[in-house]
ROKOLDO-391735 format. One record per atom (N, C-alpha, C, CB): residue in one letter; atom name; x, y, z; residue number from 1. Coordinates in steps of 0.05 Angstrom, whole numbers, plus 5000, padded with zeros to 4 digits. Each point is the difference from the previous one (the first is absolute). Glycine has a CB too. Layout:
! residues N
   res   atom   east   north     up     n
     A     CA      X       Y      Z   NUM
...
END
This chain:
! residues 157
   res   atom   east   north     up     n
     M      N   4542    4266   4401     1
     M     CA   5020    5020   4995     1
     M      C   5026    4987   4991     1
     M     CB   4978    5030   5034     1
     A      N   5029    4947   4979     2
     A     CA   5024    4986   4994     2
     A      C   4999    4990   4971     2
     A     CB   5007    4988   5049     2
     R      N   4970    5003   4943     3
     R     CA   4997    4989   4973     3
     R      C   5004    5022   4979     3
     R     CB   4969    4965   5017     3
     K      N   5020    5058   4989     4
     K     CA   5003    5022   4981     4
     K      C   5029    5009   4997     4
     K     CB   4953    5015   5012     4
     S      N   5061    4986   5011     5
     S     CA   5028    5008   4998     5
     S      C   5017    4979   4986     5
     S     CB   4994    5026   5043     5
     A      N   4999    4948   4961     6
     A     CA   5014    4979   4985     6
     A      C   4994    5003   4970     6
     A     CB   4997    4969   5041     6
     R      N   4979    5038   4952     7
     R     CA   4993    5004   4972     7
     R      C   5016    5024   4989     7
     R     CB   4953    4980   5008     7
     D      N   5048    5041   5008     8
     D     CA   5016    5024   4991     8
     D      C   5029    4992   4996     8
     D     CB   4968    5031   5024     8
     L      N   5043    4954   4995     9
     L     CA   5027    4991   4998     9
     L      C   5005    4983   4975     9
     L     CB   5004    5001   5050     9
     L      N   4977    4982   4945    10
     L     CA   5001    4983   4976    10
     L      C   5000    5017   4974    10
     L     CB   4977    4962   5025    10
     D      N   5005    5058   4975    11
     D     CA   4999    5017   4977    11
     D      C   5027    5016   4996    11
     D     CB   4950    5004   5006    11
     E      N   5061    5005   5016    12
     E     CA   5025    5014   4999    12
     E      C   5023    4982   4990    12
     E     CB   4984    5030   5038    12
     L      N   5016    4946   4972    13
     L     CA   5021    4981   4991    13
     L      C   4996    4994   4970    13
     L     CB   5002    4980   5046    13
     E      N   4974    5018   4945    14
     E     CA   4995    4995   4972    14
     E      C   5009    5024   4983    14
     E     CB   4961    4970   5012    14
     K      N   5034    5054   4997    15
     K     CA   5009    5024   4986    15
     K      C   5031    5000   4998    15
     K     CB   4959    5026   5016    15
     Q      N   5054    4967   5006    16
     Q     CA   5029    5000   5001    16
     Q      C   5010    4978   4980    16
     Q     CB   5000    5016   5048    16
     F      N   4987    4962   4952    17
     F     CA   5008    4978   4982    17
     F      C   4998    5009   4971    17
     F     CB   4984    4966   5033    17
     H      N   4994    5047   4960    18
     H     CA   4997    5010   4972    18
     H      C   5021    5021   4993    18
     H     CB   4951    4990   5003    18
     H      N   5055    5027   5017    19
     H     CA   5020    5020   4996    19
     H      C   5028    4987   4994    19
     H     CB   4974    5032   5031    19
     V      N   5033    4948   4985    20
     V     CA   5025    4986   4996    20
     V      C   5000    4986   4973    20
     V     CB   5005    4994   5050    20
     Q      N   4973    4994   4944    21
     Q     CA   4999    4986   4974    21
     Q      C   5003    5019   4977    21
     Q     CB   4971    4965   5021    21
     D      N   5016    5058   4980    22
     D     CA   5003    5020   4979    22
     D      C   5028    5009   4997    22
     D     CB   4953    5015   5009    22
     K      N   5061    4990   5014    23
     K     CA   5028    5008   4999    23
     K      C   5017    4979   4987    23
     K     CB   4993    5027   5041    23
     M      N   5003    4947   4966    24
     M     CA   5015    4978   4988    24
     M      C   4995    4999   4970    24
     M     CB   4997    4975   5044    24
     N      N   4979    5028   4947    25
     N     CA   4994    4999   4972    25
     N      C   5014    5023   4985    25
     N     CB   4956    4978   5010    25
     K      N   5043    5046   5002    26
     K     CA   5013    5023   4987    26
     K      C   5030    4996   4998    26
     K     CB   4963    5030   5018    26
     V      N   5049    4961   5003    27
     V     CA   5029    4995   5000    27
     V      C   5007    4978   4980    27
     V     CB   5003    5014   5048    27
     T      N   4981    4965   4951    28
     T     CA   5006    4978   4982    28
     T      C   4999    5009   4971    28
     T     CB   4980    4968   5034    28
     R      N   5001    5049   4959    29
     R     CA   4997    5009   4972    29
     R      C   5024    5017   4992    29
     R     CB   4950    5000   5005    29
     G      N   5060    5017   5012    30
     G     CA   5021    5018   4991    30
     G      C   5029    4993   5006    30
     G     CB   4966    5033   5006    30
     Y      N   5038    4947   5011    31
     Y     CA   5027    4994   5011    31
     Y      C   5019    4992   4978    31
     Y     CB   4980    4987   5043    31
     L      N   5013    4992   4943    32
     L     CA   5019    4989   4979    32
     L      C   5001    5019   4976    32
     L     CB   4990    4953   5015    32
     S      N   4988    5059   4977    33
     S     CA   5001    5018   4977    33
     S      C   5017    5024   5005    33
     S     CB   4954    4985   4988    33
     D      N   5047    5025   5037    34
     D     CA   5017    5023   5006    34
     D      C   5029    4993   4997    34
     D     CB   4966    5017   5032    34
     H      N   5041    4959   4977    35
     H     CA   5028    4991   4998    35
     H      C   5007    4995   4970    35
     H     CB   4998    4980   5046    35
     Q      N   4984    5010   4939    36
     Q     CA   5005    4995   4972    36
     Q      C   5004    5026   4985    36
     Q     CB   4973    4958   5002    36
     K      N   5011    5062   5004    37
     K     CA   5003    5027   4988    37
     K      C   5027    5011   5007    37
     K     CB   4951    5008   5002    37
     E      N   5057    4990   5023    38
     E     CA   5026    5011   5008    38
     E      C   5023    4985   4986    38
     E     CB   4981    5011   5045    38
     Y      N   5017    4963   4952    39
     Y     CA   5020    4985   4986    39
     Y      C   5002    5008   4970    39
     Y     CB   4993    4962   5032    39
     K      N   4984    5040   4955    40
     K     CA   4999    5007   4972    40
     K      C   5012    5028   4996    40
     K     CB   4959    4972   4993    40
     K      N   5035    5046   5024    41
     K     CA   5012    5028   4998    41
     K      C   5030    4999   5003    41
     K     CB   4957    5019   5019    41
     A      N   5053    4966   5001    42
     A     CA   5029    4998   5003    42
     A      C   5013    4985   4977    42
     A     CB   4993    4999   5050    42
     R      N   4994    4981   4939    43
     R     CA   5011    4985   4977    43
     R      C   5001    5018   4976    43
     R     CB   4981    4957   5018    43
     D      N   4998    5059   4978    44
     D     CA   5000    5018   4977    44
     D      C   5022    5021   5002    44
     D     CB   4951    4993   4995    44
     T      N   5053    5018   5029    45
     T     CA   5021    5019   5005    45
     T      C   5027    4987   4995    45
     T     CB   4972    5023   5034    45
     Y      N   5032    4953   4975    46
     Y     CA   5025    4986   4995    46
     Y      C   5005    4996   4971    46
     Y     CB   4995    4976   5044    46
     R      N   4985    5015   4941    47
     R     CA   5003    4995   4971    47
     R      C   5006    5027   4986    47
     R     CB   4968    4960   5003    47
     N      N   5019    5061   5005    48
     N     CA   5005    5026   4988    48
     N      C   5029    5009   5005    48
     N     CB   4951    5012   5007    48
     Q      N   5058    4985   5018    49
     Q     CA   5028    5007   5006    49
     Q      C   5019    4982   4985    49
     Q     CB   4986    5016   5045    49
     K      N   5008    4959   4952    50
     K     CA   5017    4982   4986    50
     K      C   5003    5008   4970    50
     K     CB   4987    4963   5032    50
     G      N   4990    5044   4957    51
     G     CA   5000    5009   4972    51
     G      C   5017    5026   4996    51
     G     CB   4955    4979   4995    51
     K      N   5042    5039   5024    52
     K     CA   5016    5025   4999    52
     K      C   5029    4994   5002    52
     K     CB   4962    5025   5020    52
     L      N   5045    4956   4998    53
     L     CA   5028    4993   5003    53
     L      C   5011    4987   4975    53
     L     CB   4993    4994   5049    53
     A      N   4992    4989   4939    54
     A     CA   5009    4987   4975    54
     A      C   5004    5021   4978    54
     A     CB   4975    4958   5013    54
     K      N   5007    5061   4984    55
     K     CA   5003    5021   4980    55
     K      C   5025    5017   5006    55
     K     CB   4950    5001   4993    55
     A      N   5053    5007   5033    56
     A     CA   5022    5016   5007    56
     A      C   5027    4986   4996    56
     A     CB   4971    5023   5034    56
     T      N   5029    4951   4973    57
     T     CA   5025    4984   4996    57
     T      C   5007    4999   4971    57
     T     CB   4989    4973   5041    57
     Q      N   4991    5023   4942    58
     Q     CA   5005    4998   4972    58
     Q      C   5010    5027   4989    58
     Q     CB   4964    4965   4996    58
     K      N   5024    5057   5013    59
     K     CA   5009    5027   4992    59
     K      C   5028    5005   5009    59
     K     CB   4952    5016   5002    59
     V      N   5054    4977   5023    60
     V     CA   5026    5004   5011    60
     V      C   5021    4984   4984    60
     V     CB   4981    5008   5046    60
     S      N   5012    4968   4947    61
     S     CA   5019    4983   4985    61
     S      C   5006    5013   4973    61
     S     CB   4983    4959   5023    61
     S      N   4996    5051   4963    62
     S     CA   5005    5012   4974    62
     S      C   5015    5026   5003    62
     S     CB   4959    4979   4983    62
     D      N   5034    5037   5038    63
     D     CA   5014    5025   5005    63
     D      C   5029    4995   5007    63
     D     CB   4957    5021   5015    63
     V      N   5048    4959   5001    64
     V     CA   5028    4994   5008    64
     V      C   5017    4994   4976    64
     V     CB   4983    4983   5044    64
     E      N   5006    5001   4938    65
     E     CA   5015    4993   4976    65
     E      C   5005    5025   4983    65
     E     CB   4980    4954   5001    65
     R      N   5000    5062   4996    66
     R     CA   5003    5024   4984    66
     R      C   5020    5020   5012    66
     R     CB   4953    4994   4984    66
     F      N   5045    5010   5043    67
     F     CA   5018    5019   5013    67
     F      C   5028    4989   5002    67
     F     CB   4961    5017   5026    67
     R      N   5041    4957   4977    68
     R     CA   5027    4988   5002    68
     R      C   5016    5004   4974    68
     R     CB   4981    4965   5032    68
     K      N   5004    5034   4947    69
     K     CA   5014    5005   4974    69
     K      C   5009    5028   4997    69
     K     CB   4972    4964   4980    69
     S      N   5012    5056   5030    70
     S     CA   5008    5028   4997    70
     S      C   5023    5006   5019    70
     S     CB   4954    5012   4987    70
     G      N   5046    4978   5038    71
     G     CA   5022    5003   5019    71
     G      C   5003    5028   5011    71
     G     CB   5022    4964   4976    71
     T      N   4959    5053   5022    72
     T     CA   5003    5027   5011    72
     T      C   4993    5001   5029    72
     T     CB   4990    5019   4955    72
     R      N   5017    5003   5058    73
     R     CA   4993    5003   5028    73
     R      C   4970    5002   5005    73
     R     CB   5044    5024   5006    73
     V      N   4942    4989   4976    74
     V     CA   4971    5001   5002    74
     V      C   4988    4972   4997    74
     V     CB   5001    5047   4981    74
     A      N   5010    4937   5002    75
     A     CA   4990    4973   4996    75
     A      C   5004    4984   5025    75
     A     CB   5010    5003   4952    75
     Q      N   5013    5000   5061    76
     Q     CA   5005    4985   5025    76
     Q      C   4981    5009   5022    76
     Q     CB   5048    4996   4988    76
     N      N   4946    5030   5014    77
     N     CA   4980    5009   5019    77
     N      C   4972    4989   4995    77
     N     CB   5027    5042   5005    77
     Q      N   4966    4956   4969    78
     Q     CA   4974    4989   4993    78
     Q      C   4999    4970   5007    78
     Q     CB   4997    5033   4963    78
     I      N   5025    4953   5034    79
     I     CA   5001    4972   5008    79
     I      C   4995    4997   5030    79
     I     CB   5032    4990   4962    79
     K      N   4981    5027   5054    80
     K     CA   4997    5000   5029    80
     K      C   4971    5005   5008    80
     K     CB   5047    5015   5005    80
     K      N   4941    5005   4982    81
     K     CA   4972    5007   5005    81
     K      C   4981    4976   4993    81
     K     CB   5010    5049   4992    81
     A      N   4995    4939   4986    82
     A     CA   4983    4978   4991    82
     A      C   5003    4976   5019    82
     A     CB   5005    5015   4952    82
     R      N   5019    4980   5057    83
     R     CA   5004    4978   5020    83
     R      C   4987    5007   5026    83
     R     CB   5043    4988   4979    83
     A      N   4957    5037   5030    84
     A     CA   4987    5008   5025    84
     A      C   4970    4996   4997    84
     A     CB   5036    5034   5009    84
     V      N   4953    4974   4968    85
     V     CA   4971    4996   4996    85
     V      C   4993    4970   5001    85
     V     CB   4998    5042   4972    85
     A      N   5018    4942   5015    86
     A     CA   4995    4971   5001    86
     A      C   5002    4989   5029    86
     A     CB   5019    4996   4953    86
     T      N   4999    5015   5062    87
     T     CA   5003    4991   5028    87
     T      C   4975    5008   5016    87
     T     CB   5050    5004   4997    87
     V      N   4941    5021   5000    88
     V     CA   4976    5009   5014    88
     V      C   4975    4984   4992    88
     V     CB   5020    5046   5002    88
     L      N   4978    4948   4973    89
     L     CA   4977    4984   4991    89
     L      C   5002    4971   5011    89
     L     CB   4997    5028   4958    89
     G      N   5027    4962   5043    90
     G     CA   5004    4973   5012    90
     G      C   4992    4999   5029    90
     G     CB   5037    4993   4968    90
     E      N   4970    5029   5047    91
     E     CA   4992    5001   5028    91
     E      C   4969    5002   5002    91
     E     CB   5044    5022   5012    91
     A      N   4944    4995   4971    92
     A     CA   4971    5002   5000    92
     A      C   4987    4973   4994    92
     A     CB   5004    5049   4986    92
     L      N   5008    4937   4996    93
     L     CA   4989    4973   4993    93
     L      C   5002    4981   5024    93
     L     CB   5013    5008   4952    93
     G      N   5010    4994   5062    94
     G     CA   5003    4983   5024    94
     G      C   4979    5007   5021    94
     G     CB   5049    4997   4991    94
     E      N   4945    5029   5013    95
     E     CA   4980    5008   5019    95
     E      C   4972    4990   4991    95
     E     CB   5027    5040   5013    95
     A      N   4968    4963   4962    96
     A     CA   4974    4990   4989    96
     A      C   4998    4970   5003    96
     A     CB   4999    5038   4967    96
     R      N   5023    4948   5030    97
     R     CA   5000    4971   5003    97
     R      C   4994    4993   5029    97
     R     CB   5033    4995   4962    97
     E      N   4979    5020   5057    98
     E     CA   4994    4995   5028    98
     E      C   4971    5004   5007    98
     E     CB   5047    5014   5011    98
     I      N   4942    5008   4979    99
     I     CA   4972    5006   5005    99
     I      C   4982    4978   4988    99
     I     CB   5010    5049   4999    99
     M      N   4997    4942   4977   100
     M     CA   4984    4979   4988   100
     M      C   5002    4974   5016   100
     M     CB   5007    5021   4955   100
     N      N   5018    4972   5054   101
     N     CA   5003    4976   5016   101
     N      C   4985    5001   5026   101
     N     CB   5045    4994   4979   101
     T      N   4955    5030   5033   102
     T     CA   4985    5004   5025   102
     T      C   4970    4996   4995   102
     T     CB   5035    5032   5017   102
     A      N   4955    4980   4961   103
     A     CA   4972    4998   4994   103
     A      C   4993    4971   4993   103
     A     CB   4999    5047   4983   103
     Q      N   5019    4939   5004   104
     Q     CA   4995    4972   4993   104
     Q      C   5000    4983   5025   104
     Q     CB   5022    5007   4955   104
     S      N   4996    4998   5064   105
     S     CA   4999    4984   5024   105
     S      C   4975    5006   5017   105
     S     CB   5050    5000   5000   105
     K      N   4941    5025   4999   106
     K     CA   4975    5006   5014   106
     K      C   4976    4986   4987   106
     K     CB   5019    5045   5013   106
     L      N   4982    4954   4960   107
     L     CA   4979    4986   4986   107
     L      C   5000    4970   5006   107
     L     CB   5002    5035   4964   107
     N      N   5022    4954   5037   108
     N     CA   5002    4971   5006   108
     N      C   4991    4994   5028   108
     N     CB   5038    4997   4967   108
     S      N   4968    5021   5052   109
     S     CA   4991    4995   5028   109
     S      C   4971    5006   5003   109
     S     CB   5046    5011   5016   109
     A      N   4943    5006   4966   110
     A     CA   4971    5006   5002   110
     A      C   4982    4978   4990   110
     A     CB   5012    5047   4993   110
     K      N   4998    4936   4989   111
     K     CA   4984    4979   4989   111
     K      C   4991    4980   5022   111
     K     CB   5024    5005   4956   111
     P      N   4994    4984   5061   112
     P     CA   4990    4982   5021   112
     P      C   4981    5014   5019   112
     P     CB   5042    4974   4996   112
     F      N   4964    5051   5011   113
     F     CA   4983    5015   5018   113
     F      C   4972    5004   4988   113
     F     CB   5040    5023   5020   113
     D      N   4960    4982   4954   114
     D     CA   4975    5004   4986   114
     D      C   4983    4974   5001   114
     D     CB   5021    5033   4969   114
     K      N   4992    4944   5029   115
     K     CA   4986    4975   5003   115
     K      C   4988    4997   5028   115
     K     CB   5031    4979   4966   115
     K      N   4984    5030   5054   116
     K     CA   4990    4999   5027   116
     K      C   4976    5018   5004   116
     K     CB   5046    4989   5016   116
     L      N   4956    5035   4972   117
     L     CA   4977    5019   5002   117
     L      C   4975    4988   4987   117
     L     CB   5033    5038   5000   117
     K      N   4971    4950   4976   118
     K     CA   4977    4988   4987   118
     K      C   4988    4977   5016   118
     K     CB   5020    5013   4956   118
     A      N   4998    4971   5056   119
     A     CA   4991    4977   5017   119
     A      C   4984    5011   5024   119
     A     CB   5039    4972   4985   119
     R      N   4971    5049   5027   120
     R     CA   4986    5012   5023   120
     R      C   4973    5011   4992   120
     R     CB   5044    5011   5021   120
     A      N   4955    5002   4955   121
     A     CA   4975    5010   4991   121
     A      C   4980    4978   4995   121
     A     CB   5024    5039   4979   121
     R      N   4985    4938   5009   122
     R     CA   4983    4977   4996   122
     R      C   4990    4989   5026   122
     R     CB   5024    4989   4957   122
     A      N   4994    5010   5063   123
     A     CA   4993    4989   5026   123
     A      C   4979    5018   5013   123
     A     CB   5046    4980   5006   123
     L      N   4957    5046   4992   124
     L     CA   4981    5019   5011   124
     L      C   4972    4996   4986   124
     L     CB   5037    5033   5012   124
     A      N   4964    4964   4962   125
     A     CA   4975    4997   4986   125
     A      C   4986    4974   5008   125
     A     CB   5019    5025   4961   125
     A      N   4997    4954   5042   126
     A     CA   4988    4974   5009   126
     A      C   4989    5002   5028   126
     A     CB   5033    4976   4971   126
     F      N   4982    5038   5047   127
     F     CA   4990    5004   5027   127
     F      C   4974    5016   5000   127
     F     CB   5047    5000   5017   127
     E      N   4951    5020   4966   128
     E     CA   4975    5016   4999   128
     E      C   4977    4982   4990   128
     E     CB   5027    5042   4991   128
     R      N   4978    4942   4988   129
     R     CA   4979    4982   4991   129
     R      C   4990    4981   5022   129
     R     CB   5019    5003   4953   129
     D      N   5001    4985   5061   130
     D     CA   4993    4982   5022   130
     D      C   4985    5015   5022   130
     D     CB   5040    4973   4990   130
     W      N   4968    5052   5016   131
     W     CA   4988    5016   5020   131
     W      C   4971    5005   4993   131
     W     CB   5044    5021   5012   131
     E      N   4951    4987   4963   132
     E     CA   4973    5006   4992   132
     E      C   4982    4975   5001   132
     E     CB   5018    5036   4970   132
     K      N   4994    4941   5022   133
     K     CA   4985    4975   5002   133
     K      C   4993    4993   5029   133
     K     CB   5023    4984   4958   133
     K      N   4996    5020   5060   134
     K     CA   4995    4994   5028   134
     K      C   4979    5019   5011   134
     K     CB   5047    4984   5006   134
     Q      N   4953    5041   4986   135
     Q     CA   4980    5019   5009   135
     Q      C   4972    4993   4990   135
     Q     CB   5035    5036   5001   135
     K      N   4964    4955   4973   136
     K     CA   4974    4991   4990   136
     K      C   4990    4976   5014   136
     K     CB   5012    5019   4956   136
     D      N   5006    4962   5049   137
     D     CA   4993    4975   5015   137
     D      C   4991    5007   5028   137
     D     CB   5032    4973   4972   137
     A      N   4982    5045   5041   138
     A     CA   4992    5008   5027   138
     A      C   4973    5013   5000   138
     A     CB   5048    5006   5013   138
     G      N   4946    5011   4968   139
     G     CA   4974    5013   4998   139
     G      C   4978    4980   4995   139
     G     CB   5022    5041   4983   139
     K      N   4984    4940   5000   140
     K     CA   4980    4979   4994   140
     K      C   4995    4983   5025   140
     K     CB   5015    4999   4952   140
     A      N   5006    4994   5062   141
     A     CA   4997    4984   5025   141
     A      C   4984    5016   5021   141
     A     CB   5043    4976   4991   141
     R      N   4961    5050   5010   142
     R     CA   4985    5017   5019   142
     R      C   4971    5000   4992   142
     R     CB   5040    5029   5008   142
     Q      N   4954    4972   4967   143
     Q     CA   4972    5000   4991   143
     Q      C   4987    4973   5006   143
     Q     CB   5011    5033   4964   143
     D      N   5004    4945   5031   144
     D     CA   4990    4973   5006   144
     D      C   4993    4997   5030   144
     D     CB   5027    4982   4961   144
     R      N   4991    5028   5056   145
     R     CA   4995    4998   5029   145
     R      C   4975    5016   5008   145
     R     CB   5050    4994   5008   145
     T      N   4947    5029   4979   146
     T     CA   4977    5017   5006   146
     T      C   4974    4986   4991   146
     T     CB   5028    5041   4994   146
     K      N   4973    4946   4983   147
     K     CA   4977    4985   4991   147
     K      C   4993    4977   5018   147
     K     CB   5011    5012   4953   147
     K      N   5010    4974   5057   148
     K     CA   4996    4977   5018   148
     K      C   4987    5010   5026   148
     K     CB   5039    4976   4980   148
     R      N   4971    5047   5030   149
     R     CA   4988    5010   5025   149
     R      C   4971    5008   4996   149
     R     CB   5045    5017   5013   149
     K      N   4949    4995   4964   150
     K     CA   4972    5007   4995   150
     K      C   4982    4976   4998   150
     K     CB   5016    5041   4976   150
     V      N   4994    4938   5011   151
     V     CA   4985    4975   4997   151
     V      C   4997    4987   5027   151
     V     CB   5017    4994   4953   151
     A      N   5004    5007   5064   152
     A     CA   4998    4988   5027   152
     A      C   4980    5015   5017   152
     A     CB   5048    4984   4996   152
     T      N   4952    5042   5002   153
     T     CA   4981    5016   5016   153
     T      C   4971    4995   4991   153
     T     CB   5036    5034   5009   153
     K      N   4960    4962   4965   154
     K     CA   4973    4994   4990   154
     K      C   4990    4973   5009   154
     K     CB   5010    5028   4961   154
     K      N   5009    4952   5041   155
     K     CA   4992    4974   5009   155
     K      C   4993    5000   5029   155
     K     CB   5029    4980   4966   155
     K      N   4984    5037   5050   156
     K     CA   4994    5002   5029   156
     K      C   4972    5012   5004   156
     K     CB   5049    5005   5010   156
     D      N   4943    5012   4973   157
     D     CA   4974    5014   5003   157
     D      C   4978    4982   4993   157
     D     CB   5020    5043   4990   157
END
């Protein structure tokens, strides 16, 4: 009975090991790529905002020159509006830059952790190979002992 429960315990431990190994493999596959996707998305947003700011700044500059020459009250109000838009876009660009920098720092910190995850996955795979080899060797040794006992009992007879 004790042998059977030990065998059941061994099977349960092996199932748990495979479960942990599968989780490690799944995390390893997606960890770095998720961070890279997040960084690329933030970078694209930043570049888009930067382009909008450049266009708006150029438009404001040309409008300012045109309105400055006319010198009317409406022109001065248009200049104020254009400057306000440029300020809002500049703030949006700053926020996008912060998001991109955060995503980049997460990506940079994810790379060493990804290496650790891959190393752990390799270690688990190596452990499993060694474990299977030990199990085969133990089974072979058990068969050899059984054969020796049978041979010894035949010699006694």
